[in-house]
C-alpha positions as CSV (number, residue, x, y, z in Angstrom):
1,X,12.8,11.9,-13.3
2,X,11.3,14.5,-11.0
3,X,7.9,12.8,-11.4
4,X,9.4,9.5,-10.3
5,X,11.0,11.1,-7.3
6,X,7.8,12.8,-6.2
7,X,5.6,9.7,-6.7
8,X,8.2,7.5,-5.0
9,X,8.5,9.9,-2.0
10,X,4.7,10.2,-1.5
11,X,4.2,6.5,-1.8
12,X,7.1,5.7,0.5
13,X,5.9,8.0,3.3
14,X,2.3,6.7,2.9
15,X,3.2,3.0,3.0
16,X,5.9,3.4,5.7
17,X,3.3,5.0,7.9
18,X,0.7,2.4,7.2
19,X,3.1,-0.5,7.3
20,X,4.8,0.6,10.5
21,X,1.4,1.1,12.2
22,X,0.4,-2.5,11.2
23,X,3.7,-4.0,12.2
24,X,3.7,-2.2,15.6
25,X,0.1,-3.2,16.2
26,X,-1.0,0.3,17.0
27,X,-4.5,0.4,18.5
28,X,-6.0,2.1,15.4
29,X,-4.6,-0.5,13.1
30,X,-5.7,-3.3,15.5
31,X,-9.3,-1.9,15.3
32,X,-9.1,-1.7,11.5
33,X,-7.8,-5.3,11.3
34,X,-10.8,-6.5,13.4
35,X,-13.2,-4.4,11.4
36,X,-12.2,-6.0,8.1
37,X,-11.9,-9.5,9.5
38,X,-8.1,-9.8,10.0
39,X,-6.1,-10.8,13.0
40,X,-3.4,-8.4,14.3
41,X,-0.9,-11.0,13.2
42,X,-2.3,-11.1,9.7
43,X,-2.3,-7.3,9.6
44,X,1.4,-7.4,10.6
45,X,2.2,-9.5,7.6
46,X,0.5,-7.0,5.4
47,X,2.5,-4.3,7.1
48,X,5.7,-6.1,6.4
49,X,4.8,-6.5,2.8
50,X,4.1,-2.7,2.6
51,X,7.5,-1.9,4.1
52,X,9.2,-4.3,1.7
53,X,7.3,-2.6,-1.1
54,X,8.7,0.7,-0.1
55,X,12.2,-0.7,-0.7
56,X,11.1,-2.0,-4.1
57,X,9.9,1.4,-5.1
58,X,13.4,2.8,-4.7
59,X,15.1,-0.2,-6.3
60,X,12.7,0.4,-9.2
61,X,14.6,3.5,-10.1
62,X,17.6,1.4,-11.3
63,X,16.0,-2.0,-11.9
64,X,12.8,-1.4,-13.8
65,X,11.5,-4.9,-13.4
66,X,11.6,-4.6,-9.6
67,X,9.7,-1.3,-9.8
68,X,7.1,-2.9,-12.1
69,X,6.8,-6.0,-9.8
70,X,6.5,-3.7,-6.7
71,X,3.7,-1.6,-8.3
72,X,1.9,-4.7,-9.4
73,X,2.2,-6.0,-5.8
74,X,0.8,-2.8,-4.4
75,X,-2.1,-2.8,-6.8
76,X,-2.9,-6.4,-5.7
77,X,-2.7,-5.4,-2.1
78,X,-4.9,-2.3,-2.7
79,X,-7.4,-4.5,-4.5
80,X,-7.6,-6.8,-1.6
81,X,-8.0,-3.8,0.8
82,X,-10.9,-2.5,-1.3
83,X,-12.6,-5.9,-1.3
84,X,-12.0,-6.3,2.5
85,X,-13.7,-2.9,3.1
86,X,-16.6,-3.7,0.9
87,X,-17.0,-7.2,2.5
88,X,-17.0,-5.4,5.9
89,X,-19.9,-3.3,4.8
90,X,-18.0,0.0,4.4
91,X,-19.6,2.6,2.2
92,X,-17.8,3.9,-0.9
93,X,-16.3,7.0,0.9
94,X,-14.2,4.6,3.0
95,X,-12.5,3.5,-0.2
96,X,-11.1,6.9,-1.1
97,X,-7.7,6.3,0.5
98,X,-7.4,3.0,-1.4
99,X,-8.4,4.6,-4.7
100,X,-6.0,7.5,-4.3
101,X,-3.2,5.1,-3.3
102,X,-4.0,3.0,-6.4
103,X,-3.9,6.0,-8.6
104,X,-0.5,7.1,-7.2
105,X,0.8,3.5,-7.7
106,X,-0.5,3.5,-11.3
107,X,1.2,6.9,-11.8
108,X,4.5,5.4,-10.5
109,X,4.1,2.4,-12.8
110,X,3.5,4.7,-15.8
111,X,6.6,6.8,-15.0
112,X,8.9,3.9,-14.2
113,X,8.1,2.2,-17.5
């Protein structure tokens, strides 16, 4: 249970920071959106999905199917992020945050199951 708490906490902080930045349209996020070919409005939608996913992580503690669906959603989102970065011409080191995030989500999925 401690592993689930730790993974959920790390993912929650990470995705709240990313999601809130996108929803608020912070300049750094607006630049990233433009870089990967998204509008600020499209990025805001992604941010809202990230924030909703944070709630799903916590619900997953008691409703396993919600935790599994949330983890699957995050993995799809992160796959899209990786593809967007590659399409934008980013080099592999730019994918490190996506890869680390995906590994943490996979760990959450393993523990919640």
